Phi, psi and omega in degrees: 000324180297319179296324180294320177296325176296318177299316180298318181296311182295313180296324178297318178296322179292322175296322176299321177296319175302317181297321178295319177296321181297324180295325182273329184208094184272156174199160179296320179302314182294323178299316179293323177298314180298317178300318179299317181287334172295322177293325175296318176298322177297323177301312180291323180296322179295328180291342180282344180287146178232072181292144182273328185277158179295320178297317180296320179296319178295319179296319178301315181297318181295317180294317180298314180293323179295326178302316179292319180296316179291326176298314178299323178295318178298320179294324175299314180295326179299323181285336186251349190298323183292343182256354186238148173286170181298324179297315181286331174298318178296319180296314180295319178297322178294316180297323183281333189250321189297310178299320181294314180295321178299315179299315182300313183289328178294310183286336179295328180254032169063034175283120188236016178284122190291313188300311179298323179293318178297318178299319181295320179294314180298321178298316180295316181290322176297320177297321179295316179295317178298319179297321177297316179294322184285318188253350181226031184298325182272354179251085191300321181298316179294320181298311180292320178298317179299316181293317180293318179295317179298318180295315182292311183289326176296319177296317178300316182294320178294323177297318179296319179295319181297329180263019177058039175236044183300333179298334177278355183296340178301325179300317180293320181297311182290326175300315180297315183296313186280332172295316178296323176298321179298317179295313182296321182297314181296316181289334182291321183258326175052051173207146183268054178273167182300314182295314182294316180296316181299313181293318181295314177297321178298321178293320176297315179296321178297318178295323183284345177302321188286314174293327179296316179294325178294319179294315179298319180295326182283315185265331181230070185297336183268357180278124183257120176250125184292150183296326178304326179295320179290336184271352181304316180303328179299319180292322177300316181296314184292316176297321178298320178295319179295317177297322178298317178298318179295320178296322178299318178296320179294316180297316180296319179297319179293319177297316179297321179298317179294321178295317177297320180296317178296318179297321180291309186293322186260005182292137180290343178272140175299132180221148173203160176246144176218156178280119183293346179276302181266355180062022180275139178288131183253329182205147183214146178263173185295323182298323178292323178297319179293317183296318186265343176083012179265157166284166181298318181296319179294319182293318182290345177272356182273162166253155188305319185294339179289344177279339184271138178296149184304325183295334181252001191295319183296311181293320180296321180295323177300318180291317182297321183277355180288131182258167174093359178243112181283315180240130179205152175238125185232164177112190005283145175246154173275117177257154185243132177276173180299323182279004178094347178289158185237155173212158179272128184237136171252130188249122171254126186219154172203164182274140176220168174270131179216116179053044174081012179215161179278125178231176181248125177265132181233136171244127184259128177244119179285110182249028182300315179296318179296316180294320179297317178296319178299316180295322178295316179294320178296320179296317179296324181290338186247001185227152177286127185294335183279311186260349184064018174274158173305146177268185184301317182299314180293322180297321179299320178295315180294323179295315178299318180296318180297318180293321178297317179296317179297318179295321181293322183260007179054048178247179176254158176218165182215151173238131183241125177255127182240133175229129181289139181276131175052037180289333180301327180295325179295315179298318182290326185276313187252353180098161183290333179298315177295321178298320180295319179295323178296318178296321178295321178295319179297317180301318180295318180295319180296317181298323182293334184265006180244160176281166178297328183281346180275162182233130172240132184226152172266118186245006178193185182304306177234030181248139176231146179231138184234138177245125180245133177240176176058048178257145179255338181207163179299329183298332178298316179292321180295323179296318178296320180298315179298320180293322179293320177294330177296336179295339181271352183288331177279134184295154177258131177246112184232120178053041178081001181255129179265126185238142172252122182237152171221169183215156174250141188224136176241141184239136170230133185254135171268133003260013187296321185250009178155159182242355177237161187300315183296318182295316180293316181299318179297319180295316179294323180295317179295321179295322179296317180293327177293322178294322180294319180291337179278003176120350178077179180067028184206173174236154174227150179250136176300138184246096178083171181292330182282338181056038182269335180240125182241126179270131184268131177236135174254134182296143178291157180296150181296124181254356179240157183302148178296160180301146177290000000 
């Protein structure tokens, strides 16, 4: 009894190990294995009972023997479950267990009528052969093994019944079940690994325990073999199954590694791995070599920041060194190829395990076309399509920025509104095509007479608005206004037509004529209209916040040669 409790303890711990594996990685096969070993534990637990009555002793024997039969059935289902639906699993389990359990309970209670027992045996073996043909028709080795085992064990069982030794028939039943399990186990995994060989050999040894015990009982009835020796194959089987599960995890991990490696190496997107501590590139795929123009050796000698253009390097380094984000998409950044050319890159990255350490995986997406389209759309949204000058919306942004800068540095700023005089006559006389070319020429002349920091925008059909910053006195704005009006003194020649143009200009100074953009713009606009009503070809400056008094200025004569 002590040895049986040891068996229960050891098998129980191993079943617990199965359960731990099941929690981390479940499968139908593992569920059936665990169920099978629970039935083995039930077999040993039944042996611990000591019933006093004859009926109780027979029931104990039947339950104990049924535990082994059901364990063998579960192992059979474990080998076939991945190929069968739940309905067919139930059918196969019924064919494998019901005739065997019925036979066990009949002989346990001394049922000795030969004909019904023979019929039951024939029914069970026919069912086993039919199941082999039905569920393993394409697996010839299993089919032939199943038929031969059924024929041999069925004949043995019939011989025992014929000689009124039906009680020994359990040996034939269990031999058949575990021999078939050995064949199925080997064919299921088809590899000569330690776990598969150990479990397969253990199942064969477990099956041979029953004919061996029958032979010893027949020829050496007085020879006593201790139960631990008969139970050794069970441990081989269970350890073999555990080793098989561990091998499966190793095989799956290796397969997954190869799949990831293939996906990485052959991916059309540039990819690389780098060390987040030293920022050194550790691995790179072929697409990245093509994109950046480096050889593999040259790329692996780089640090990540060397791929980023100098203009984006500071900001990119801040993002790369930022911790606490496992998955992130950043950019676009300007990346630099080996030949010095640049492209816009968007980087998707996350942390992975590589060669026993945490590294950063990066996928590079070339978004140059997307970025170019975005810049074109942004340019169109902020610029006049005819003159390519900033439009009203863009000018408002630049004006607010200029006023903020002037306030911060206690400087002056100015807004100048320009309207072409009698431009409608040109459109009516020569057509809009000539008028459009004329507007483009005017835009070019105005830009040439302004600084890079100044802004000139087209804000209407023949209206232009200019923002000047970094002024020290009102005279600075007046000087620019006079110079801009001088740009109109040179005649315009468009499509062979010589045109004389003039313009009216209004000036508003920050903070003298207003402190906000709308107020200044309104003041300059009013001054421009007063200049136009005064005859045009001149500029006026808003006089005070009320703009009630306007001082008239006539531009001085041109003292420098006209523009070429």
